[in-house]
N, C-alpha and C positions, 0 to 999 in steps of 0.2 A: 625919790621920784623927780626931784628938781632937775637932775641931770638929763632925764628923759625929755622934759619940757624944753630945756635948752637945746637938746639934741635935735628934736623935731623942728625947733625954731631955725636951726641952721639949714635944715632941708628946705623949709619954706622960703627962706631968704636967699637960697642958692649959694651959700658960703661953702663951696665945695673945693676940695683939693684934688690934684692929680698926682699920683705917684710917678716919679721919674721912671721912664722906661716902659710904662704901661699906658694904654690909651684910656682905660676905664677911669671915670671920676671916682673919688673917694671922699669919705666923710670922717673927720676926726671924732673920736669918742675917747675922751681922756687922753692918755698917752698912746692909745691905739687908734686904729682906723679900720673902717669897713669899706669894701668896694660897693659901688652902686649898680654894678652890672657884673655878671659872671665873665670870666675870661673866655676867649673865643672857643676854645675846645671843650669848655665845661657846659654841663646841662643847665637849663633853666627850669624853674618849677612848673608844674602843670597849669594849663589855662583853666580858669573857672568858667566853664561853658554854661552851667546850669543855674545862673543867678538871675532872678527877676530884677527889674529896674529898682525896686524898693530896697534891694540888698546892696546895690552898688554904692561905692563911696565909703565903705567900711571894710575892715580886715576880713578876710575870708575864713570861715570856721572850718578848718581842716580837722582830721582825726576824730570826727564825731560819728555817731551811729547813722547819720543821714548824709555823710560827706560824699558818697557815691552819686547822690542826686546832683551835686555840683560839678563833679569831674568826669563822670562817665557819659560818653555820647549816646549810649543806649540805656534804657530804663532797667534798673535792677531792683530786687526786693530790698526793702529797708526793714530791719528787725527792731520794731518799736517795743515789743513785749507788752501785753501778751500776743499782740498781732504782728503779722507781716503785712506790708503794703507795697504796692508798686504803681508808680505814676506813669503809665505808658500812654501813648497817643490813642490807643484802642480803648482806653478807659482807666479809671482808678480802681485798683484791685485791693481787696481787703480779705485776709485769710487768718484763721486761727490754726497755726501749725500743730501737728501732733508728732509724737516721737517715732523716729526710725532708728533701729539698732543695726549698725553696719560692722560685720566681722572684718578683720584686717589680717594681712600676712604676718603681723606681729603676734598673732594668736590672742589678740584682745579685741575690744570693740570701740567704735566711735559712735557718738550719739548725735544725730542730726534732727533738726526741726525745719524741714524745707517749706518753702512757700508753695503751697499746693491748693487746688480746688478753691480759688478765690471767688468772692462775690465781685462782679465787675459793674462799676457804676459809670454811666456816661450820659452826657447831655444829648437831647434829640433835636434841638433847634439849631445847633451848630456843632462843629467838630472839635473835640478835645485835642490838646497838644501835649507832648511829653512834658511832664512836670518840671517846674523850676522852683528853687528855694526862694520864697517871698518874704519870710519873716522867721526870726529865731528868738526864742526865749530859753530859759535854762534847761528845760527838758521837753519843750514842745516846738513844733515847726509849722509854718503854713506853706502849702504847696500850691502853686498857681498853674492851672492847666487850660487857660483860655488865651485869647489873643484879642487885641483891640478893646472894643467895648464889651466883648463877650467874656464874662468871668465864670470860671469853674474852679473853685478853690476848696482846699481841705485843710483842716487842722488835725495834726497827729501828735499825741503826747505819750512819752514813756509811761507805761503802767495804766494808762486810761483805758477803760472798757468801751469808750466811745471814740469814733472818728466823726468829726463834724464837717458837713459839706455845705457849700453855698453855690447857687447858680444864678446868673444875672437874668436869664429869661428862659422860658420854655420848660417842658417836662424833663424828668430824669429817669433813665431806665436802669433797672437792677436785674442782673442775670447771674445765675449760679452756674457752676461748671457741669453739674448734673441736673436733671429735671427737678425743679423745686415744687413742692406742694405747700400751698398756703395753709397754715395752721391757725385755728381760731383760739389763740391763747389769751386774747384780750377782746373785750367789747368796745374798746376805745377806737374810734374811727381813724385816729391819727397814727395808728400803729399797724404795721404790716409785719407779720412773722412768717418766715419761709423755712421749711425743712428741706435740707439738701445734704446728702452724703453723711448723714448722722449728726449734722450740726444744725442749729437753729439761728438764722440771721434775723435781726430785728431792725426795722427802719422806723424812725420816729419823726413824723412830719408835723408841720404847724396846723393849727385849727383851719379847717376848710380844705385840707389836702384830700385828693381823691386818688385811690390806687385802682389800677385796672390791669388785667393780664392781656398782653398782646403777644401771641405765640409763646415763645419760651421766655419772654421778658415780662417783668412786672414794672409798670410805669407809674411814677408819682406826678400828678398834675397839681401844681402849687397855685394858691391864690396870688393875685397881684401883690408884688412887694413882699412876698413871704417865701422866697426861694431858699429856704434853709432846712436842714434835716440833720439828724444824728443817726449813726449806724453802729450796730454792735453784733457780736456773736455771743449769744447768751451762754453763761457757764453751766446752766442747767435749765430745765423747763418748768420749774416749780412756779405756781402763781405768785408766790412771795417774791421770787427773784424778778419776774417780769414787772410786777408792781413797783419794785424798787427802781428798776431801770426806767420805767415810764416817768416816775416822779422826778428823776434828776436829769432826764434827757435834754431838757431845754435850757439848762444852765451851761452855756457853751464856754469852754476854756478860751480865754483871751491872752493870758500871760502866766508864765510860771517863773518862780524866783526862789532861790535858796539864800539863806543867810546862816552864818556860823558865829559862834561866840565861844571863846576859850576862857575858862575860869582858872586862873593861875593858882588859886588857893587850894583847889582839890584836883586839878588836872582834868576837869570835866570839859568835854567838847559837846556843846549843844548845837544841833543843826535843825533849822526850821525850813520846811518845805511848804510853799504857799502858792495857790493858784488864784487868779482873778477871773471871774466869770462874767458873762453877759447873759442876763435873763431874756431869752427870746420870747417867751410867753409864760403865763402863770406866775407864781410867787416864789417857787423854790429856787434859791440862789446857790445852793451847794451842788457840786458835782460828785461823781464817784471817783475816788483815787485808788489805783491799784498799788499796794505796798509789796515790795520785794521782801524776801526773808531777812535781809540785813536791816530792813525798816521795822518789821513787826516782831522778829524774834527777841524775846526777853525785853520787850518794850511795854511796860505797864501802862503807858499813857493811851494805848489803843486796845488794851484788854477789854473784851466784852463789846467792842464797837465794830468788829469786822463782820461783814455780811457776805459769805460765800467766797469762792476762790476759783482761779484758773490754774490748771496744771501746766507749767511751762518749762522751758529749758533752764530757767533760773530757780526752779522749784515752784512752790505755791505762791502765786501773786494773789493776795487777799484784798478784798474790796472794803474801802472805808468811805462812808458817806460824809464828806467833809471837804473844805477848801484849804485845809492846812493840817499838818501834823508835825511832830518833832521827834528826834532821837537824841539820846545822850550816850556818849562813849567815853572811855577813859584814855587819855594820852599817857603813855607809859614812860616816856622820857628816854634819854640817852646822854652820854657824855662824848666829847670828840675822840678821846682815847682813854685807855685804862692805865693805871699807875705802873711804875716799874716793879719788878720782882726782886725783893731783897732776900739775900741768903738762900736762894732756892737751890736745891741739889742739882738742878739741870741748867743752872745759869751758864756753865761753861759751854754747854751745847748751844744755848741761845746766843752766846757771844760768837760762837763759830759760824752759825748760819747768818748772823747779822754781818759779820765781816765779809762773807761771800756775797751777800746781797748788796752791800754798799759798793763793793768792788765791781759788781756787774750791773750797777744801777742804770748807767747810760744805755747799755744794750737792752736791758729789761724795760726801758721806758717805752719802747715801740716794737711790738712783735706782730707778725702776720700781716696786718693792714697798716696803711699810712694815713688814713683819714681820721675824722674827729672821734669816731667811736673807739678805735683801738688806741689812738693817742690819749683820749680821755681815760680809758682803763689804765693805760701806762702811768699817767700822772697820779691817779689815785693810788695805784699800786705802790709807787715810790713814796708817796706822802705817808702811807701807813708804815713803811720801813723807817721813815723819818721820825714818826711818833715813838716807835720802839727805841730807836737810838737815843733820842732825847730822854725818855723816861728811864732808860738803863744807864744814863750818865755819860754816854759817848757824845759829848757836845760837838766835837770836831766832825764826826760823821754826820750828825744831824744838820750842821751848817752846810756841809758839802752837798747834801741831798736837797736842802732848801734852795741853794744857789742853782742847782741843776734844774729843779722844777721851775724856778723863775725864768731862767734862760729859755727853756722850751716854750713856756707860755708867752713870753715876749715875742718869740719868733712867730707864733700864730697870731697873736693879737695885734702885732704891729701893722699887718697888711702889706708888708714890704717883701715878704718871702715869695719866691717865684713859684712855689708849689702849694703852699698852705695859706689859706686866707678865709675870712668870713665876708659874706655878701649880704647886704640889706636889700631885700626885694620889697618895693613899696606897692607892687601890684596886688600881691596876696597879703602882704603884711607879715613878713617873716625874716628871720636871720638864717642863712644857709652857710654851711661850711664845706670847704673843698680841700683835698680831693674827696669826691662823694663816696660814701659807703652805704650799702644796704638801701639804696634808692631814697636816701634822706632828702635829696633835692627833687629828683624826677617824680617821686610819689609822695614826698613830704613825710616820710616815715621816721619814727623813732627819735624825735627831737628830745623828748624828756630823758630817754635812755642816754643819748650821747652827751647832752649838755649837763646832765646831773653829775657826771664824773668831773667835769670841768668846775662846776660850781662848788662841789664838795672840796676839791683841791684848793680852790681859791679861798674858801673859808678856812681851811687848815693853815694856809699861809697868812691869812688875816689875823689869826691868833698870835702869830710871831712878828709880823711886820705890817701894822695897820696903815702906815704911810704908803708902802708899796701897793697896797690894795685899796687905797683911797680912790675916789672918783677922778681926782686930778691925774692919777696914774692909771693903774690897770683895773681898778674896781668898776669903772664905768662900762667896760666891755662885759664884765661879769653881770652887771645889772641888765645889760641888753639881752644876754642869754636867758636870764630869769624872765624878762618881759616876754620873750618868745614863747616860753612854755607855761607861764603862770601870771598873765595879766589879769588883774582882779576887776577891772572896769569893763562894762559891757558896751558894745556898739562903737568901739574906738576905731580910728582909721589905721593906727600903727600896728596893733596886734589884736587877735581875737581873744575873747574871754576864755580863760583856762583852756588853752588849745587842745590838750590831749585828754582832759578829764571829763568823764561822763557823770554829770551831777547826780542823776537819778540811779544809775546802776552802781555808782560809788567807786568806780575804778577808771583807769586810763585805757585808751585805745592807741595802738601803735601805728596802724596804717593811716597815712595822711589822706589818701583819696578814698579809702573805704571800699574800693572796688573788689568784687569777688562774689561768688555764689552764696557764701555764708555771711556776708556783711563784714563789718570791721572785726578786728582781732587784736589780741595782745598775748604775747608769749611770756616774756620775762617780767612777771609782776614785781619781782624783787628789785629789778633795776628802776622801776617806777618809785618804789619806796626809797631807794638810794637818792633819787632826785629830790623827793620831798624832804628827806632828812637834811639834804644839803641846803635847801631853802631855809629851814629852821635855824641851822647853825649860822649861816651867813647873816640872816636877819637879826639874830640875837647878838651877834658880835657888833653889828652896826646900830643897834638900838632901834630897829625898824619894827615896831610892835605889830603893825598891820600885816606886813609880809610874814612875820614870824607866826602870827595866828593863822594866816592862810596856809602856811606850810604845815602847821599842826593839824588843821582841818583835813588837808589832803593826805597827810601821812596816816592819821588815825582812821579816816574813812576807808582808805584803800586797804589798810591792813584788815579791817573788818570784812571787806568784800573778798579779799584773798581767802580768808578763813571759810567763807561760805562757798565761793564759786570756783576756786582753784583747789582747795583742800577738803571742803565739805566736812568740817570737824564736828558739826552737829547732826550729820546724816539727814539733811533736809533737801538736798539738791540733786545729787547724782542719781541717775536711773539705776534700778536694781540690776540691769544687764551690763552696766559699766564695770569692768573688771579691775580697773586701776585704783590706786589710793589717792591720786591727785590728777588734776588736769594740767597739762603743760601748754596747750594752745586753746585759748578761749575765743570763740567767735560769737557773733550775734545769733547765728543759727546752728552752731555745732560746738562740741568740745571733743578734744582728742588728746591722746598720750603720744606725742610726736614732736618734732621740731621742724623748722623750715629747711635745715641743712643736713640732718641725719636722723635715722631712727635708732641710733645706738642708745641703749637704756640709761647709761650713766649721764649722758648729756641731756637726755629727755628729762630726767629727774632734777638735774643740777641747775637747769636754766632758770628755775623759779626759786633758787637759793642765792645765787651770786649777785653782787659781791657780799660776802658776809663780813660785816664790820661791827663796830660798837652800836650802830643804830639798827642792827638786825636782831636784837634780842626778842622781837616778836616771834621769831621762829622757835622760841622755847615756850610759847604760850600753851601748846597742846602736846605734851610729852608722849601721850599714847599714839597720836598721829605720827609723830616723828619716828617712833619705833616701828610702827606698822609700815610706814613708807620705806624706810631703809631696809626692812626685812624682805622686801620684794626684789631687791637688786640681784641676788644670786639666781633666782628662777628667771627673771627677765633676761639676764645675761645668758643663761643656758639656752633659752629659746632663740635669742639673737644668734648665738654661735651655731645652733642647729640649722640655721639658714645659710651657713657657710660664710658668716661674717665674723669680724673680730675687732674689738676696740683697739685703737692705736694711740697711746699705749694702753695696755690692758687694765691699768689702774687709773685711767682717766679721771681727773678731778677728785682723787682720793682725799686730798687735803680739805676740799669743800665739804665732803660728807663727814669727815672727822669733826670739823668745827660745828656742823649742824647737830651732830649727836652730842657734842660737848655742851651745847646750850640746854640739853636735857639731863645728860649724864657725863660729866667731865672726865671721869676715869675711863668710861667706855670710849669716849671720843679720842682720848690719848692713845688707847690701845689700837684704834683703827688707823692711826697716822703712821706713815712711813717717812722718816726724814729724807730718805733717798728716793722717794717715789715721785710720781707725777705732781706737777704744780699747775693749778688753774692760772691762766695768764693774766688775770686781774689781781693776783695775790702773790705772796712770797712765803718761803719757809719761815722767815723771821716773824712775819705777822701771824702766821698760823700757829707756830709754837708758842709765841707770847700770849696769843688769844686763849689757847687751851690751858696753858699753865696758870693764867690768871683765873680762869673759871675753876680750875682745880683748887686754887687757894680760896676763892670767894664763894664758890658754889654757883648753881644755876640762878638765873634772874628770879627775883621775888616780886611778883606782880601784885601782891596784896598790899603793898605800901606805896603811897603817893607822896608828893612833896609840893611845897609852894614855889617851885622853881622849874624852869624848862629843862635845863641841862643837868639831869640827875639820873642815877640808876641805883637799884638796890639788889643785892644778891644774898642768898642764904644757903649755908651748908647743912648737911644732914645732922650735924651736932648742935644746930641751933644758932650758930654764929652768923650774924648779919653783917654785911659790908655795905657802907653807904658811900656813894660817890657824888660829887657835885662840882661843876665847873662854873667859875664866875668870870664872865667876859668884861665886866666893868672895871673901871679904874679905882674903885673904892671897895672896901670889904663888904661882904654880904652874909647875913644869917639865913641859913636854909632850915626850914622846919619840915620834918617828915611826919606822916600821919600816925606813926606808932609812938610818937613822942620824942624821937631822936632829934637833937638840934646840933647843927654843925656850923662853925664859923669858916667862911671861905675867903681867903685873901684875894686881892685884886688879880685878875688875869691869871688865875691859877686853878689847878685841879686839887680838890681836897678829898680825903677819904678817912673814914673812921670805922671802927668795928664795935659790935655789941652782942653779947651772948644773951639769947632768949631761950625759951623752952623749945625743944625740937618740934 
């Protein structure tokens, strides 16, 4: 972190440089430099139109479920779960969406949860304005809809069954989209319940509130200095549920905060979710928290404490009367690469594909696009060939590839190239890369996808040349990319807290501005995992425990979210009408089996697998799901071709699917692979073959064993032989203890492996 402090000190003191031949000022970052303005022909990031004054002076939170509030000049629905809300000048809208099943030309279905039939809340003594973001905590926001001395504010939190409102003066009107009938569900004068469109809206006012009907509206008249209320859509109309909601309605959420702790002894990741409330009246200080499936499933700490649920796009959100809860997951580990294959009958084949990939490395470094995404994929692609060359004993080829990687990275990081460069934007608080790809500048999209490849490659190089990757040379630029996607401090001026990660939903969002009918979205969950594994490796090499533990928290939590919301391995989330075995595009208010660029089935399925590396062993956690998923490809392809379409090439990404299967069944994976077939452009024949032959020898991952070390993996064959791997990044030897009793001595800066026969 020290280099970042120095870095921003230079900005403050104005110690800037100008690159000869360019008008833009630059800032030195180690041996590299960033431009402080984009070049004339290049895009700038979007303006943050929707920030209240209270949010100015800190980095702008892009890539969040509420980011459209900041960037869209017109009000759009925010998907807070279980609710949708919209902060329009006509009033604040609150809705509990219900499922829509949409048939597609692909002969499958999409599942939508649109913002429909809202309760509209508006002040009567002054006119509301379109909402602006006024406050942010980890999974809650404040929206300001007033002007001057007239305040009309709302607090919305992920999972919360309440939305909290505040008005500075005058009464507030509540109007449903269809005629509402007041239902006498409670004798409490502070409570108004309205039945509309088959749903029951509840408004909880302060003592002394008076409700009256004025035409189609219901109006709340507040006592002086008590202009506050809570609003909910009840999950059911039982007296017990309403009593529960009344009891907790006046403990208003003020702050939400997550904390995480990694226990290296047993690989446990404990995450604590805590809210701070303000008791507006009464004595109850606890709120109701809505827990997603990845919070409550197999979580013994909440067993017997959950009180009712909402059926949502994320499955059942269950209600917990509490201000905190915790989860515990297992970090399953990985090593940067797998060992060489000794005396394998296919080593000549491996040697042949390695020779070809080394020969073509420069050309394969950059294909299709010229920007940071395709360059990042190319860098990691070649670094994986370097791994194999090194482990197979071809030191000359490994060194050649290492030098090629360094040269290309220096070209980008130097800031002196006329086409490729990084730009530090202090207005939003972000690092941008040019030439722009996939609206990564104009819409702030995909930073974790793009930079994850770069960080992973730099970590691989740091294993070999720590001096070259030091902060004095090129490591400082890497740290800057890490800060862009994974700053762990809140409210900073330079970068926002965990830019792309949704703390409460447990996964990342790819869209920077979040604009769209269905809210934010993420397609390639696997590229998010690639980024978090890169953080872990980089931090472990550098001895940065805080960053390492952050990476472990992100990596482990997102994997759990993927298993629920992309793969639904527990059958808790997908609608019964959804015909596919996985989601490829996850939105705030929809999920689909499609991609942004094609509806070709192989790419739809593969986008949530790539890149498959040694940190992708989580894809072997659910063998039954893997087999079910791959079994749909023939029929999906038949339907696609019946529409007059055809994949080009017809075996698109066959290497990716072979590796995916190999994590469950290595022999089956090898049978699927065609040495002369198509190659996914983030991988090579060399890495694919070495990957599957390694699994053939070691067996699939064995997740029943943990260890007291971060960089470790265990595999088990059908005959009962376990293989243990551990990498030691330190300069001194290390003893690694596995939970099954295996102990391994790992030399400094080395990969160690051992085998042990146990009962099958």
